[in-house]
KOLNU-496328 format. One line per field, with one value per residue: x, y, z of N, C-alpha, C in turn; residue number from 1; chain. Coordinates in steps of 0.1 Angstrom, whole numbers. Atoms other than C-alpha are relative to their C-alpha. Example, Ala and Ser with C-alpha at 12.3 -4.5 7.8 and 13.67 -1.06 7.14 Angstrom:
// KOLNU-496328
n_u (9, -9)
n_v (-12, -11)
n_w (0, 0)
ca_u (123, 137)
ca_v (-45, -11)
ca_w (78, 71)
c_u (9, -8)
c_v (12, 11)
c_w (0, 8)
rokol (1, 2)
fifi (A, A)
***
This chain:
// KOLNU-496328
n_u (1, -6, 15, -6, 4, -9, 4, -4, -9, -5, 5, 0, -14, 0, 7, -10, -8, 8, 1, -10, -3, 10, -5, -8, 7, 7, -8, -8, 7, 2, -12, -11, -8, 10, 12, 6, -5, 10, 11, 0, -7, 14, 11, -5, 0, 13, 9, -2, 8, 14, 0, -4, 15, -3, 4, 18, 9, -1, -9, -4, 16, 7, -11, 10, 13, -5, -8, 15, 12, -6, 4, 15, 1, -8, 7, -7, 2, -12, 11, -3, 0, 13, 1, -3, 10, 12, 1, 1, 10, 5, -6, 3, 14, 8, 4)
n_v (-4, -11, -12, -7, 0, 4, -11, 13, 0, 12, 10, 9, 8, 10, 9, 11, 11, 9, 7, 9, 9, 8, 5, 9, 15, 11, 6, 9, 13, -1, 2, -5, -2, -16, 4, -4, -10, -12, 0, -11, -16, -1, -1, -18, -10, 1, -3, -14, -6, 0, -7, -9, -10, -6, -13, -6, 15, 7, 11, 3, 14, 15, 10, 4, 13, 9, 5, 8, 9, 20, 4, 4, 10, 16, 1, -7, -9, -8, -17, -11, -5, -8, -14, -10, -5, -10, -14, -6, -4, -5, -14, -8, -6, -12, -14)
n_w (10, 4, 0, 11, 15, 15, 12, 9, 9, -8, 0, 14, 2, -8, 6, 10, -9, -8, 9, 0, -13, 7, 12, -4, -12, 12, 7, -10, 2, -8, -6, 3, -12, -4, 4, -12, 0, 11, -4, -9, 4, 1, -8, -6, 10, 5, -8, -3, 16, 0, -13, 4, 9, 11, 1, 5, -2, 14, -1, -16, -4, 7, -1, -15, 1, 7, -12, -6, 3, 1, -16, -1, 6, -7, -10, -6, 4, -4, -4, 3, 13, 1, -9, 6, 12, -4, -1, 6, 1, -5, 1, 12, 7, -8, 4)
ca_u (1026, 1048, 1027, 1053, 1034, 1056, 1058, 1051, 1080, 1094, 1067, 1072, 1111, 1100, 1074, 1100, 1123, 1100, 1088, 1127, 1129, 1100, 1109, 1144, 1123, 1102, 1130, 1152, 1148, 1134, 1165, 1187, 1213, 1198, 1163, 1154, 1173, 1156, 1126, 1128, 1144, 1113, 1086, 1104, 1106, 1069, 1055, 1072, 1059, 1023, 1028, 1036, 1004, 999, 1004, 972, 948, 964, 994, 1000, 967, 962, 995, 978, 948, 967, 988, 951, 936, 967, 958, 926, 931, 954, 931, 957, 944, 973, 946, 971, 974, 936, 939, 963, 944, 916, 927, 945, 914, 897, 924, 924, 892, 880, 866)
ca_v (1167, 1194, 1228, 1245, 1250, 1242, 1267, 1244, 1245, 1227, 1203, 1196, 1186, 1168, 1150, 1137, 1125, 1107, 1092, 1082, 1066, 1047, 1036, 1025, 1006, 987, 979, 964, 927, 912, 897, 921, 930, 971, 958, 971, 1005, 1018, 1007, 1027, 1062, 1056, 1052, 1083, 1105, 1097, 1099, 1136, 1147, 1133, 1150, 1179, 1210, 1211, 1238, 1239, 1216, 1205, 1183, 1183, 1168, 1144, 1133, 1126, 1112, 1092, 1077, 1072, 1056, 1026, 1023, 1018, 994, 971, 975, 998, 1024, 1052, 1078, 1100, 1102, 1108, 1134, 1153, 1152, 1164, 1191, 1204, 1201, 1217, 1246, 1251, 1254, 1278, 1310)
ca_w (1324, 1308, 1309, 1283, 1248, 1217, 1193, 1161, 1145, 1180, 1180, 1144, 1152, 1186, 1169, 1137, 1164, 1183, 1149, 1144, 1175, 1165, 1130, 1146, 1176, 1145, 1126, 1155, 1152, 1182, 1211, 1194, 1225, 1226, 1220, 1255, 1255, 1221, 1230, 1262, 1244, 1225, 1247, 1269, 1240, 1232, 1266, 1271, 1234, 1244, 1279, 1261, 1251, 1217, 1202, 1176, 1165, 1130, 1133, 1168, 1178, 1150, 1160, 1199, 1183, 1162, 1196, 1213, 1190, 1182, 1223, 1217, 1189, 1211, 1238, 1259, 1267, 1283, 1308, 1308, 1274, 1275, 1298, 1278, 1246, 1260, 1277, 1248, 1231, 1256, 1257, 1219, 1212, 1242, 1234)
c_u (10, -7, 9, -7, 12, -4, -2, 8, 6, -7, 1, 15, -1, -7, 9, 10, -4, -7, 15, 1, -9, 2, 11, -6, -6, 7, 11, -6, -1, 9, 12, 8, -6, -11, -7, 4, -9, -12, -2, 4, -13, -15, 3, -2, -16, -8, 3, -9, -18, -5, 0, -12, 5, -1, -8, -2, 4, 9, 2, -8, -1, 12, -4, -9, 6, 6, -13, -6, 9, -7, -12, -4, 6, -6, 6, 1, 5, -8, 8, 0, -15, -3, 8, -3, -13, 1, 9, -9, -11, 7, 0, -9, -8, 1, 7)
c_v (13, 11, 9, -1, -1, 10, -16, -3, -14, -11, -3, -12, -9, -17, -9, -4, -9, -8, -7, -11, -11, -11, -6, -12, -7, -6, -6, -12, -3, -11, 8, 6, 14, -5, 12, 17, 8, -1, 15, 15, 1, 7, 13, 12, 1, 6, 15, 6, 2, 7, 16, 8, 0, 8, 6, -16, -7, -10, -7, -11, -8, -10, -11, -11, -13, -14, -7, -7, -16, -5, -6, -14, -12, -2, 4, 7, 7, 11, 9, 4, 8, 12, 11, 2, 4, 14, 8, 4, 8, 11, 6, 5, 10, 12, 12)
c_w (-1, -3, -14, -13, -9, -6, -10, -7, 11, -1, -10, 0, 10, -6, -13, 6, 7, -12, -1, 7, -2, -9, 4, 11, -11, -6, 8, 1, 14, 9, -6, 18, 6, 1, 11, 1, -10, 7, 16, -4, -9, 9, 12, -6, -5, 12, 5, -12, 6, 11, -1, -8, -12, -7, -13, -3, -13, 5, 11, 4, -6, 5, 14, -3, -5, 12, 8, -6, -6, 17, 0, -11, 5, 15, 13, 2, 11, 5, 1, -13, -6, 2, -7, -12, 2, 5, -8, -9, -1, -3, -14, -6, 13, -8, 6)
rokol (1, 2, 3, 4, 5, 6, 7, 8, 9, 10, 11, 12, 13, 14, 15, 16, 17, 18, 19, 20, 21, 22, 23, 24, 25, 26, 27, 28, 29, 30, 31, 32, 33, 34, 35, 36, 37, 38, 39, 40, 41, 42, 43, 44, 45, 46, 47, 48, 49, 50, 51, 52, 53, 54, 55, 56, 57, 58, 59, 60, 61, 62, 63, 64, 65, 66, 67, 68, 69, 70, 71, 72, 73, 74, 75, 76, 77, 78, 79, 80, 81, 82, 83, 84, 85, 86, 87, 88, 89, 90, 91, 92, 93, 94, 95)
fifi (A, A, A, A, A, A, A, A, A, A, A, A, A, A, A, A, A, A, A, A, A, A, A, A, A, A, A, A, A, A, A, A, A, A, A, A, A, A, A, A, A, A, A, A, A, A, A, A, A, A, A, A, A, A, A, A, A, A, A, A, A, A, A, A, A, A, A, A, A, A, A, A, A, A, A, A, A, A, A, A, A, A, A, A, A, A, A, A, A, A, A, A, A, A, A)
***
C-alpha cells in the first residue's frame, strides 16, 4: 500500500486518469489486439489509487466505496481493497 496521502487535487487528477482508462477499457471491443494491455493499464492504475490513502471523506472515499460495492455485486471482493478502505475511514474519522 502506498503510505503517502495525496492532496485532494492530486487525488482528483489520479481518479480522473483511472476513470479515463476505465472508459477506454469498457469501450474496447472484446478480442481487440491490444485489449489485454488496456485492461492491465486500467487495473494497475486502479490498484495503485485504491492502495493510496484517501485525502478526505468526500469524493475520494466515495470512489473507494463504489469500487468495493462493485466487487460485492460481482461476488469478487478484493481483501486489500477492503483493508485500504477501512484504514482510510479509521484514519479520517480519528479524533
